[in-house]
PDB file of N, CA, C and O in Angstrom, chain B, residues numbered from 101:
ATOM      1  N   MET B 101     254.899 -53.143  66.073  1.00  0.00           N
ATOM      2  CA  MET B 101     255.849 -52.116  65.682  1.00  0.00           C
ATOM      3  C   MET B 101     256.815 -51.858  66.840  1.00  0.00           C
ATOM      4  O   MET B 101     256.391 -51.705  67.985  1.00  0.00           O
ATOM      5  N   SER B 102     258.060 -51.814  66.547  1.00  0.00           N
ATOM      6  CA  SER B 102     259.076 -51.523  67.551  1.00  0.00           C
ATOM      7  C   SER B 102     259.254 -50.014  67.679  1.00  0.00           C
ATOM      8  O   SER B 102     259.442 -49.311  66.685  1.00  0.00           O
ATOM      9  N   VAL B 103     259.192 -49.526  68.921  1.00  0.00           N
ATOM     10  CA  VAL B 103     259.300 -48.088  69.159  1.00  0.00           C
ATOM     11  C   VAL B 103     260.690 -47.784  69.684  1.00  0.00           C
ATOM     12  O   VAL B 103     261.168 -48.426  70.620  1.00  0.00           O
ATOM     13  N   THR B 104     261.338 -46.795  69.071  1.00  0.00           N
ATOM     14  CA  THR B 104     262.644 -46.354  69.523  1.00  0.00           C
ATOM     15  C   THR B 104     262.461 -45.430  70.717  1.00  0.00           C
ATOM     16  O   THR B 104     261.616 -44.535  70.695  1.00  0.00           O
ATOM     17  N   HIS B 105     263.256 -45.651  71.761  1.00  0.00           N
ATOM     18  CA  HIS B 105     263.166 -44.791  72.938  1.00  0.00           C
ATOM     19  C   HIS B 105     263.897 -43.484  72.660  1.00  0.00           C
ATOM     20  O   HIS B 105     264.998 -43.467  72.109  1.00  0.00           O
ATOM     21  N   HIS B 106     263.256 -42.398  73.055  1.00  0.00           N
ATOM     22  CA  HIS B 106     263.800 -41.083  72.761  1.00  0.00           C
ATOM     23  C   HIS B 106     264.135 -40.295  74.024  1.00  0.00           C
ATOM     24  O   HIS B 106     264.193 -39.067  73.982  1.00  0.00           O
ATOM     25  N   ASP B 107     264.357 -40.985  75.152  1.00  0.00           N
ATOM     26  CA  ASP B 107     264.737 -40.212  76.332  1.00  0.00           C
ATOM     27  C   ASP B 107     266.113 -39.590  76.090  1.00  0.00           C
ATOM     28  O   ASP B 107     266.883 -40.071  75.258  1.00  0.00           O
ATOM     29  N   LEU B 108     266.408 -38.528  76.818  1.00  0.00           N
ATOM     30  CA  LEU B 108     267.627 -37.757  76.528  1.00  0.00           C
ATOM     31  C   LEU B 108     268.902 -38.555  76.678  1.00  0.00           C
ATOM     32  O   LEU B 108     269.848 -38.329  75.923  1.00  0.00           O
ATOM     33  N   VAL B 109     268.969 -39.472  77.614  1.00  0.00           N
ATOM     34  CA  VAL B 109     270.198 -40.255  77.795  1.00  0.00           C
ATOM     35  C   VAL B 109     270.422 -41.168  76.590  1.00  0.00           C
ATOM     36  O   VAL B 109     271.563 -41.378  76.180  1.00  0.00           O
ATOM     37  N   HIS B 110     269.346 -41.711  76.021  1.00  0.00           N
ATOM     38  CA  HIS B 110     269.485 -42.513  74.800  1.00  0.00           C
ATOM     39  C   HIS B 110     269.847 -41.629  73.612  1.00  0.00           C
ATOM     40  O   HIS B 110     270.619 -42.031  72.741  1.00  0.00           O
ATOM     41  N   GLU B 111     269.289 -40.438  73.584  1.00  0.00           N
ATOM     42  CA  GLU B 111     269.553 -39.515  72.477  1.00  0.00           C
ATOM     43  C   GLU B 111     270.980 -38.962  72.520  1.00  0.00           C
ATOM     44  O   GLU B 111     271.634 -38.827  71.485  1.00  0.00           O
ATOM     45  N   PHE B 112     271.453 -38.645  73.725  1.00  0.00           N
ATOM     46  CA  PHE B 112     272.769 -38.016  73.887  1.00  0.00           C
ATOM     47  C   PHE B 112     273.594 -38.731  74.969  1.00  0.00           C
ATOM     48  O   PHE B 112     273.897 -38.132  76.000  1.00  0.00           O
ATOM     49  N   PRO B 113     273.956 -39.989  74.750  1.00  0.00           N
ATOM     50  CA  PRO B 113     274.669 -40.731  75.796  1.00  0.00           C
ATOM     51  C   PRO B 113     276.007 -40.096  76.180  1.00  0.00           C
ATOM     52  O   PRO B 113     276.478 -40.262  77.305  1.00  0.00           O
ATOM     53  N   GLU B 114     276.613 -39.374  75.246  1.00  0.00           N
ATOM     54  CA  GLU B 114     277.896 -38.733  75.533  1.00  0.00           C
ATOM     55  C   GLU B 114     277.745 -37.566  76.508  1.00  0.00           C
ATOM     56  O   GLU B 114     278.740 -37.060  77.028  1.00  0.00           O
ATOM     57  N   HIS B 115     276.506 -37.137  76.759  1.00  0.00           N
ATOM     58  CA  HIS B 115     276.251 -36.005  77.662  1.00  0.00           C
ATOM     59  C   HIS B 115     275.524 -36.434  78.936  1.00  0.00           C
ATOM     60  O   HIS B 115     274.897 -35.615  79.607  1.00  0.00           O
ATOM     61  N   LYS B 116     275.612 -37.719  79.261  1.00  0.00           N
ATOM     62  CA  LYS B 116     274.875 -38.257  80.409  1.00  0.00           C
ATOM     63  C   LYS B 116     275.177 -37.484  81.693  1.00  0.00           C
ATOM     64  O   LYS B 116     274.256 -37.122  82.424  1.00  0.00           O
ATOM     65  N   GLU B 117     276.440 -37.231  81.971  1.00  0.00           N
ATOM     66  CA  GLU B 117     276.802 -36.524  83.204  1.00  0.00           C
ATOM     67  C   GLU B 117     276.303 -35.082  83.190  1.00  0.00           C
ATOM     68  O   GLU B 117     275.810 -34.584  84.202  1.00  0.00           O
ATOM     69  N   ARG B 118     276.427 -34.421  82.059  1.00  0.00           N
ATOM     70  CA  ARG B 118     275.965 -33.032  81.939  1.00  0.00           C
ATOM     71  C   ARG B 118     274.448 -32.952  82.138  1.00  0.00           C
ATOM     72  O   ARG B 118     273.955 -32.031  82.790  1.00  0.00           O
ATOM     73  N   ILE B 119     273.717 -33.905  81.584  1.00  0.00           N
ATOM     74  CA  ILE B 119     272.263 -33.942  81.770  1.00  0.00           C
ATOM     75  C   ILE B 119     271.936 -34.082  83.254  1.00  0.00           C
ATOM     76  O   ILE B 119     271.072 -33.376  83.773  1.00  0.00           O
ATOM     77  N   HIS B 120     272.619 -34.983  83.926  1.00  0.00           N
ATOM     78  CA  HIS B 120     272.397 -35.178  85.359  1.00  0.00           C
ATOM     79  C   HIS B 120     272.705 -33.899  86.137  1.00  0.00           C
ATOM     80  O   HIS B 120     271.931 -33.493  87.003  1.00  0.00           O
ATOM     81  N   ASP B 121     273.830 -33.273  85.828  1.00  0.00           N
ATOM     82  CA  ASP B 121     274.212 -32.036  86.523  1.00  0.00           C
ATOM     83  C   ASP B 121     273.164 -30.946  86.329  1.00  0.00           C
ATOM     84  O   ASP B 121     272.793 -30.261  87.282  1.00  0.00           O
ATOM     85  N   LEU B 122     272.690 -30.785  85.100  1.00  0.00           N
ATOM     86  CA  LEU B 122     271.692 -29.751  84.828  1.00  0.00           C
ATOM     87  C   LEU B 122     270.357 -30.070  85.506  1.00  0.00           C
ATOM     88  O   LEU B 122     269.676 -29.166  85.991  1.00  0.00           O
ATOM     89  N   LYS B 123     269.984 -31.344  85.542  1.00  0.00           N
ATOM     90  CA  LYS B 123     268.730 -31.712  86.212  1.00  0.00           C
ATOM     91  C   LYS B 123     268.768 -31.348  87.689  1.00  0.00           C
ATOM     92  O   LYS B 123     267.745 -30.981  88.268  1.00  0.00           O
ATOM     93  N   THR B 124     269.932 -31.449  88.293  1.00  0.00           N
ATOM     94  CA  THR B 124     270.028 -31.191  89.729  1.00  0.00           C
ATOM     95  C   THR B 124     270.334 -29.739  90.068  1.00  0.00           C
ATOM     96  O   THR B 124     270.151 -29.321  91.211  1.00  0.00           O
ATOM     97  N   SER B 125     270.802 -28.957  89.080  1.00  0.00           N
ATOM     98  CA  SER B 125     271.233 -27.600  89.410  1.00  0.00           C
ATOM     99  C   SER B 125     270.462 -26.493  88.682  1.00  0.00           C
ATOM    100  O   SER B 125     270.609 -25.320  89.024  1.00  0.00           O
ATOM    101  N   ASN B 126     269.655 -26.843  87.697  1.00  0.00           N
ATOM    102  CA  ASN B 126     269.012 -25.825  86.874  1.00  0.00           C
ATOM    103  C   ASN B 126     267.507 -26.116  86.800  1.00  0.00           C
ATOM    104  O   ASN B 126     267.080 -27.062  86.138  1.00  0.00           O
ATOM    105  N   ALA B 127     266.717 -25.293  87.485  1.00  0.00           N
ATOM    106  CA  ALA B 127     265.268 -25.528  87.565  1.00  0.00           C
ATOM    107  C   ALA B 127     264.604 -25.447  86.194  1.00  0.00           C
ATOM    108  O   ALA B 127     263.694 -26.224  85.906  1.00  0.00           O
ATOM    109  N   HIS B 128     265.045 -24.521  85.344  1.00  0.00           N
ATOM    110  CA  HIS B 128     264.455 -24.397  84.015  1.00  0.00           C
ATOM    111  C   HIS B 128     264.742 -25.652  83.173  1.00  0.00           C
ATOM    112  O   HIS B 128     263.851 -26.173  82.503  1.00  0.00           O
ATOM    113  N   PHE B 129     265.982 -26.124  83.216  1.00  0.00           N
ATOM    114  CA  PHE B 129     266.340 -27.346  82.499  1.00  0.00           C
ATOM    115  C   PHE B 129     265.495 -28.510  83.014  1.00  0.00           C
ATOM    116  O   PHE B 129     264.954 -29.284  82.225  1.00  0.00           O
ATOM    117  N   ARG B 130     265.385 -28.631  84.328  1.00  0.00           N
ATOM    118  CA  ARG B 130     264.629 -29.732  84.929  1.00  0.00           C
ATOM    119  C   ARG B 130     263.167 -29.702  84.458  1.00  0.00           C
ATOM    120  O   ARG B 130     262.591 -30.747  84.155  1.00  0.00           O
ATOM    121  N   LYS B 131     262.568 -28.500  84.397  1.00  0.00           N
ATOM    122  CA  LYS B 131     261.180 -28.370  83.947  1.00  0.00           C
ATOM    123  C   LYS B 131     261.045 -28.816  82.489  1.00  0.00           C
ATOM    124  O   LYS B 131     260.136 -29.576  82.156  1.00  0.00           O
ATOM    125  N   LEU B 132     261.952 -28.345  81.616  1.00  0.00           N
ATOM    126  CA  LEU B 132     261.914 -28.758  80.216  1.00  0.00           C
ATOM    127  C   LEU B 132     262.182 -30.250  80.060  1.00  0.00           C
ATOM    128  O   LEU B 132     261.556 -30.916  79.236  1.00  0.00           O
ATOM    129  N   PHE B 133     263.112 -30.770  80.854  1.00  0.00           N
ATOM    130  CA  PHE B 133     263.439 -32.195  80.841  1.00  0.00           C
ATOM    131  C   PHE B 133     262.193 -33.017  81.178  1.00  0.00           C
ATOM    132  O   PHE B 133     261.895 -34.007  80.510  1.00  0.00           O
ATOM    133  N   GLU B 134     261.470 -32.600  82.217  1.00  0.00           N
ATOM    134  CA  GLU B 134     260.266 -33.330  82.623  1.00  0.00           C
ATOM    135  C   GLU B 134     259.190 -33.240  81.553  1.00  0.00           C
ATOM    136  O   GLU B 134     258.497 -34.224  81.293  1.00  0.00           O
ATOM    137  N   GLN B 135     259.037 -32.067  80.924  1.00  0.00           N
ATOM    138  CA  GLN B 135     258.075 -31.926  79.827  1.00  0.00           C
ATOM    139  C   GLN B 135     258.453 -32.850  78.669  1.00  0.00           C
ATOM    140  O   GLN B 135     257.593 -33.505  78.081  1.00  0.00           O
ATOM    141  N   TYR B 136     259.742 -32.895  78.349  1.00  0.00           N
ATOM    142  CA  TYR B 136     260.221 -33.754  77.266  1.00  0.00           C
ATOM    143  C   TYR B 136     259.945 -35.225  77.598  1.00  0.00           C
ATOM    144  O   TYR B 136     259.477 -35.984  76.750  1.00  0.00           O
ATOM    145  N   HIS B 137     260.236 -35.610  78.821  1.00  0.00           N
ATOM    146  CA  HIS B 137     260.035 -36.994  79.255  1.00  0.00           C
ATOM    147  C   HIS B 137     258.546 -37.366  79.163  1.00  0.00           C
ATOM    148  O   HIS B 137     258.199 -38.427  78.643  1.00  0.00           O
ATOM    149  N   ASP B 138     257.674 -36.488  79.670  1.00  0.00           N
ATOM    150  CA  ASP B 138     256.233 -36.759  79.631  1.00  0.00           C
ATOM    151  C   ASP B 138     255.728 -36.836  78.189  1.00  0.00           C
ATOM    152  O   ASP B 138     254.933 -37.713  77.851  1.00  0.00           O
ATOM    153  N   LEU B 139     256.189 -35.924  77.353  1.00  0.00           N
ATOM    154  CA  LEU B 139     255.762 -35.912  75.956  1.00  0.00           C
ATOM    155  C   LEU B 139     256.272 -37.148  75.216  1.00  0.00           C
ATOM    156  O   LEU B 139     255.574 -37.703  74.368  1.00  0.00           O
ATOM    157  N   THR B 140     257.472 -37.567  75.537  1.00  0.00           N
ATOM    158  CA  THR B 140     258.020 -38.784  74.927  1.00  0.00           C
ATOM    159  C   THR B 140     257.151 -39.987  75.278  1.00  0.00           C
ATOM    160  O   THR B 140     256.869 -40.820  74.417  1.00  0.00           O
ATOM    161  N   ARG B 141     256.729 -40.081  76.524  1.00  0.00           N
ATOM    162  CA  ARG B 141     255.861 -41.184  76.951  1.00  0.00           C
ATOM    163  C   ARG B 141     254.533 -41.129  76.179  1.00  0.00           C
ATOM    164  O   ARG B 141     254.026 -42.159  75.734  1.00  0.00           O
ATOM    165  N   GLU B 142     253.980 -39.930  76.025  1.00  0.00           N
ATOM    166  CA  GLU B 142     252.734 -39.778  75.280  1.00  0.00           C
ATOM    167  C   GLU B 142     252.903 -40.211  73.819  1.00  0.00           C
ATOM    168  O   GLU B 142     252.055 -40.919  73.275  1.00  0.00           O
ATOM    169  N   VAL B 143     254.000 -39.784  73.193  1.00  0.00           N
ATOM    170  CA  VAL B 143     254.250 -40.146  71.796  1.00  0.00           C
ATOM    171  C   VAL B 143     254.422 -41.657  71.669  1.00  0.00           C
ATOM    172  O   VAL B 143     253.887 -42.261  70.739  1.00  0.00           O
ATOM    173  N   GLU B 144     255.148 -42.263  72.575  1.00  0.00           N
ATOM    174  CA  GLU B 144     255.330 -43.718  72.530  1.00  0.00           C
ATOM    175  C   GLU B 144     253.992 -44.432  72.657  1.00  0.00           C
ATOM    176  O   GLU B 144     253.764 -45.442  71.991  1.00  0.00           O
ATOM    177  N   ASN B 145     253.096 -43.914  73.516  1.00  0.00           N
ATOM    178  CA  ASN B 145     251.764 -44.511  73.641  1.00  0.00           C
ATOM    179  C   ASN B 145     250.965 -44.343  72.353  1.00  0.00           C
ATOM    180  O   ASN B 145     250.207 -45.233  71.968  1.00  0.00           O
ATOM    181  N   MET B 146     251.134 -43.212  71.694  1.00  0.00           N
ATOM    182  CA  MET B 146     250.464 -43.000  70.404  1.00  0.00           C
ATOM    183  C   MET B 146     251.010 -43.971  69.366  1.00  0.00           C
ATOM    184  O   MET B 146     250.243 -44.586  68.625  1.00  0.00           O
ATOM    185  N   GLU B 147     252.327 -44.109  69.311  1.00  0.00           N
ATOM    186  CA  GLU B 147     252.960 -44.997  68.326  1.00  0.00           C
ATOM    187  C   GLU B 147     252.575 -46.456  68.559  1.00  0.00           C
ATOM    188  O   GLU B 147     252.437 -47.227  67.610  1.00  0.00           O
ATOM    189  N   ASN B 148     252.406 -46.827  69.815  1.00  0.00           N
ATOM    190  CA  ASN B 148     252.028 -48.205  70.158  1.00  0.00           C
ATOM    191  C   ASN B 148     250.523 -48.409  70.129  1.00  0.00           C
ATOM    192  O   ASN B 148     250.029 -49.495  70.432  1.00  0.00           O
ATOM    193  N   GLU B 149     249.796 -47.355  69.762  1.00  0.00           N
ATOM    194  CA  GLU B 149     248.340 -47.372  69.684  1.00  0.00           C
ATOM    195  C   GLU B 149     247.680 -47.655  71.021  1.00  0.00           C
ATOM    196  O   GLU B 149     246.548 -48.137  71.067  1.00  0.00           O
ATOM    197  N   VAL B 150     248.382 -47.357  72.114  1.00  0.00           N
ATOM    198  CA  VAL B 150     247.786 -47.406  73.449  1.00  0.00           C
ATOM    199  C   VAL B 150     246.822 -46.232  73.577  1.00  0.00           C
ATOM    200  O   VAL B 150     245.747 -46.346  74.164  1.00  0.00           O
ATOM    201  N   THR B 151     247.238 -45.104  73.011  1.00  0.00           N
ATOM    202  CA  THR B 151     246.423 -43.898  72.973  1.00  0.00           C
ATOM    203  C   THR B 151     246.101 -43.611  71.507  1.00  0.00           C
ATOM    204  O   THR B 151     246.921 -43.031  70.795  1.00  0.00           O
ATOM    205  N   PRO B 152     244.907 -44.015  71.050  1.00  0.00           N
ATOM    206  CA  PRO B 152     244.562 -43.783  69.650  1.00  0.00           C
ATOM    207  C   PRO B 152     244.338 -42.288  69.373  1.00  0.00           C
ATOM    208  O   PRO B 152     243.555 -41.633  70.060  1.00  0.00           O
ATOM    209  N   VAL B 153     245.024 -41.769  68.377  1.00  0.00           N
ATOM    210  CA  VAL B 153     244.900 -40.367  67.980  1.00  0.00           C
ATOM    211  C   VAL B 153     245.016 -40.281  66.465  1.00  0.00           C
ATOM    212  O   VAL B 153     245.395 -41.245  65.799  1.00  0.00           O
ATOM    213  N   THR B 154     244.686 -39.119  65.941  1.00  0.00           N
ATOM    214  CA  THR B 154     244.863 -38.916  64.503  1.00  0.00           C
ATOM    215  C   THR B 154     246.353 -38.805  64.189  1.00  0.00           C
ATOM    216  O   THR B 154     247.167 -38.512  65.064  1.00  0.00           O
ATOM    217  N   THR B 155     246.682 -39.039  62.959  1.00  0.00           N
ATOM    218  CA  THR B 155     248.063 -38.902  62.508  1.00  0.00           C
ATOM    219  C   THR B 155     248.558 -37.482  62.766  1.00  0.00           C
ATOM    220  O   THR B 155     249.702 -37.295  63.182  1.00  0.00           O
ATOM    221  N   GLN B 156     247.716 -36.481  62.527  1.00  0.00           N
ATOM    222  CA  GLN B 156     248.099 -35.083  62.730  1.00  0.00           C
ATOM    223  C   GLN B 156     248.431 -34.814  64.192  1.00  0.00           C
ATOM    224  O   GLN B 156     249.399 -34.113  64.486  1.00  0.00           O
ATOM    225  N   THR B 157     247.649 -35.355  65.101  1.00  0.00           N
ATOM    226  CA  THR B 157     247.916 -35.170  66.531  1.00  0.00           C
ATOM    227  C   THR B 157     249.256 -35.777  66.902  1.00  0.00           C
ATOM    228  O   THR B 157     250.029 -35.173  67.647  1.00  0.00           O
ATOM    229  N   GLU B 158     249.535 -36.961  66.390  1.00  0.00           N
ATOM    230  CA  GLU B 158     250.817 -37.618  66.655  1.00  0.00           C
ATOM    231  C   GLU B 158     251.974 -36.807  66.082  1.00  0.00           C
ATOM    232  O   GLU B 158     252.996 -36.624  66.743  1.00  0.00           O
ATOM    233  N   GLU B 159     251.816 -36.327  64.869  1.00  0.00           N
ATOM    234  CA  GLU B 159     252.873 -35.530  64.237  1.00  0.00           C
ATOM    235  C   GLU B 159     253.092 -34.214  64.990  1.00  0.00           C
ATOM    236  O   GLU B 159     254.232 -33.776  65.145  1.00  0.00           O
ATOM    237  N   ASP B 160     252.020 -33.585  65.454  1.00  0.00           N
ATOM    238  CA  ASP B 160     252.149 -32.349  66.234  1.00  0.00           C
ATOM    239  C   ASP B 160     252.916 -32.600  67.534  1.00  0.00           C
ATOM    240  O   ASP B 160     253.754 -31.791  67.931  1.00  0.00           O
ATOM    241  N   ALA B 161     252.629 -33.713  68.185  1.00  0.00           N
ATOM    242  CA  ALA B 161     253.324 -34.053  69.426  1.00  0.00           C
ATOM    243  C   ALA B 161     254.806 -34.315  69.159  1.00  0.00           C
ATOM    244  O   ALA B 161     255.661 -33.920  69.951  1.00  0.00           O
ATOM    245  N   LYS B 162     255.106 -34.978  68.051  1.00  0.00           N
ATOM    246  CA  LYS B 162     256.505 -35.244  67.703  1.00  0.00           C
ATOM    247  C   LYS B 162     257.253 -33.945  67.404  1.00  0.00           C
ATOM    248  O   LYS B 162     258.417 -33.797  67.778  1.00  0.00           O
ATOM    249  N   LEU B 163     256.591 -33.011  66.735  1.00  0.00           N
ATOM    250  CA  LEU B 163     257.212 -31.720  66.437  1.00  0.00           C
ATOM    251  C   LEU B 163     257.479 -30.938  67.725  1.00  0.00           C
ATOM    252  O   LEU B 163     258.541 -30.334  67.880  1.00  0.00           O
ATOM    253  N   LYS B 164     256.532 -30.951  68.631  1.00  0.00           N
ATOM    254  CA  LYS B 164     256.720 -30.279  69.923  1.00  0.00           C
ATOM    255  C   LYS B 164     257.894 -30.910  70.678  1.00  0.00           C
ATOM    256  O   LYS B 164     258.712 -30.210  71.276  1.00  0.00           O
ATOM    257  N   ARG B 165     257.959 -32.250  70.639  1.00  0.00           N
ATOM    258  CA  ARG B 165     259.065 -32.948  71.302  1.00  0.00           C
ATOM    259  C   ARG B 165     260.402 -32.572  70.665  1.00  0.00           C
ATOM    260  O   ARG B 165     261.396 -32.399  71.370  1.00  0.00           O
ATOM    261  N   LEU B 166     260.433 -32.444  69.345  1.00  0.00           N
ATOM    262  CA  LEU B 166     261.654 -32.057  68.653  1.00  0.00           C
ATOM    263  C   LEU B 166     262.113 -30.663  69.093  1.00  0.00           C
ATOM    264  O   LEU B 166     263.304 -30.446  69.318  1.00  0.00           O
ATOM    265  N   HIS B 167     261.186 -29.731  69.215  1.00  0.00           N
ATOM    266  CA  HIS B 167     261.540 -28.384  69.663  1.00  0.00           C
ATOM    267  C   HIS B 167     262.084 -28.405  71.094  1.00  0.00           C
ATOM    268  O   HIS B 167     263.053 -27.711  71.404  1.00  0.00           O
ATOM    269  N   LEU B 168     261.461 -29.196  71.957  1.00  0.00           N
ATOM    270  CA  LEU B 168     261.973 -29.330  73.321  1.00  0.00           C
ATOM    271  C   LEU B 168     263.372 -29.930  73.320  1.00  0.00           C
ATOM    272  O   LEU B 168     264.252 -29.472  74.049  1.00  0.00           O
ATOM    273  N   LYS B 169     263.571 -30.955  72.500  1.00  0.00           N
ATOM    274  CA  LYS B 169     264.889 -31.597  72.434  1.00  0.00           C
ATOM    275  C   LYS B 169     265.942 -30.622  71.942  1.00  0.00           C
ATOM    276  O   LYS B 169     267.065 -30.620  72.447  1.00  0.00           O
ATOM    277  N   ASP B 170     265.599 -29.794  70.965  1.00  0.00           N
ATOM    278  CA  ASP B 170     266.543 -28.789  70.471  1.00  0.00           C
ATOM    279  C   ASP B 170     266.935 -27.813  71.577  1.00  0.00           C
ATOM    280  O   ASP B 170     268.112 -27.492  71.742  1.00  0.00           O
ATOM    281  N   GLU B 171     265.951 -27.347  72.327  1.00  0.00           N
ATOM    282  CA  GLU B 171     266.225 -26.412  73.419  1.00  0.00           C
ATOM    283  C   GLU B 171     267.080 -27.076  74.499  1.00  0.00           C
ATOM    284  O   GLU B 171     268.029 -26.472  74.998  1.00  0.00           O
ATOM    285  N   LEU B 172     266.749 -28.297  74.854  1.00  0.00           N
ATOM    286  CA  LEU B 172     267.536 -29.019  75.863  1.00  0.00           C
ATOM    287  C   LEU B 172     268.966 -29.249  75.369  1.00  0.00           C
ATOM    288  O   LEU B 172     269.916 -29.114  76.140  1.00  0.00           O
ATOM    289  N   TYR B 173     269.122 -29.593  74.101  1.00  0.00           N
ATOM    290  CA  TYR B 173     270.461 -29.812  73.553  1.00  0.00           C
ATOM    291  C   TYR B 173     271.286 -28.538  73.604  1.00  0.00           C
ATOM    292  O   TYR B 173     272.474 -28.575  73.921  1.00  0.00           O
ATOM    293  N   ARG B 174     270.658 -27.411  73.291  1.00  0.00           N
ATOM    294  CA  ARG B 174     271.379 -26.130  73.392  1.00  0.00           C
ATOM    295  C   ARG B 174     271.871 -25.909  74.818  1.00  0.00           C
ATOM    296  O   ARG B 174     272.999 -25.465  75.032  1.00  0.00           O
ATOM    297  N   MET B 175     271.030 -26.218  75.776  1.00  0.00           N
ATOM    298  CA  MET B 175     271.416 -26.035  77.177  1.00  0.00           C
ATOM    299  C   MET B 175     272.528 -27.021  77.569  1.00  0.00           C
ATOM    300  O   MET B 175     273.461 -26.662  78.288  1.00  0.00           O
ATOM    301  N   ILE B 176     272.416 -28.245  77.096  1.00  0.00           N
ATOM    302  CA  ILE B 176     273.417 -29.276  77.425  1.00  0.00           C
ATOM    303  C   ILE B 176     274.789 -28.902  76.869  1.00  0.00           C
ATOM    304  O   ILE B 176     275.806 -29.077  77.540  1.00  0.00           O
ATOM    305  N   THR B 177     274.809 -28.392  75.651  1.00  0.00           N
ATOM    306  CA  THR B 177     276.093 -28.116  74.997  1.00  0.00           C
ATOM    307  C   THR B 177     276.623 -26.722  75.261  1.00  0.00           C
ATOM    308  O   THR B 177     277.740 -26.393  74.862  1.00  0.00           O
ATOM    309  N   GLN B 178     275.835 -25.907  75.924  1.00  0.00           N
ATOM    310  CA  GLN B 178     276.291 -24.570  76.286  1.00  0.00           C
ATOM    311  C   GLN B 178     277.356 -24.697  77.369  1.00  0.00           C
ATOM    312  O   GLN B 178     277.233 -25.501  78.293  1.00  0.00           O
ATOM    313  N   GLU B 179     278.392 -23.894  77.235  1.00  0.00           N
ATOM    314  CA  GLU B 179     279.453 -23.898  78.238  1.00  0.00           C
ATOM    315  C   GLU B 179     278.914 -23.483  79.601  1.00  0.00           C
ATOM    316  O   GLU B 179     278.118 -22.549  79.703  1.00  0.00           O
ATOM    317  N   ALA B 180     279.343 -24.168  80.632  1.00  0.00           N
ATOM    318  CA  ALA B 180     278.946 -23.796  81.999  1.00  0.00           C
ATOM    319  C   ALA B 180     279.568 -22.459  82.353  1.00  0.00           C
ATOM    320  O   ALA B 180     280.734 -22.202  82.052  1.00  0.00           O
ATOM    321  N   HIS B 181     278.787 -21.621  82.989  1.00  0.00           N
ATOM    322  CA  HIS B 181     279.283 -20.296  83.364  1.00  0.00           C
ATOM    323  C   HIS B 181     279.691 -20.273  84.803  1.00  0.00           C
ATOM    324  O   HIS B 181     280.135 -19.239  85.303  1.00  0.00           O
TER     325      HIS B 181
END
């Protein structure tokens, strides 16, 4: 099975510079970014069956990742103050 990469730069390539700026200047963004990155790696391992889990566990992890991505996207698209 081919796994699609879901890191933020692949998800939002048009915001690559903004993501970089926020990672270096905003501790809260950086923390959420790292959580998203770690969770993405976990989900990819589940999808590749490196980490065997129940379907429900995989779906719960994907939902958590989606919520993190939504929060990060709000921060990325929010006007700089």
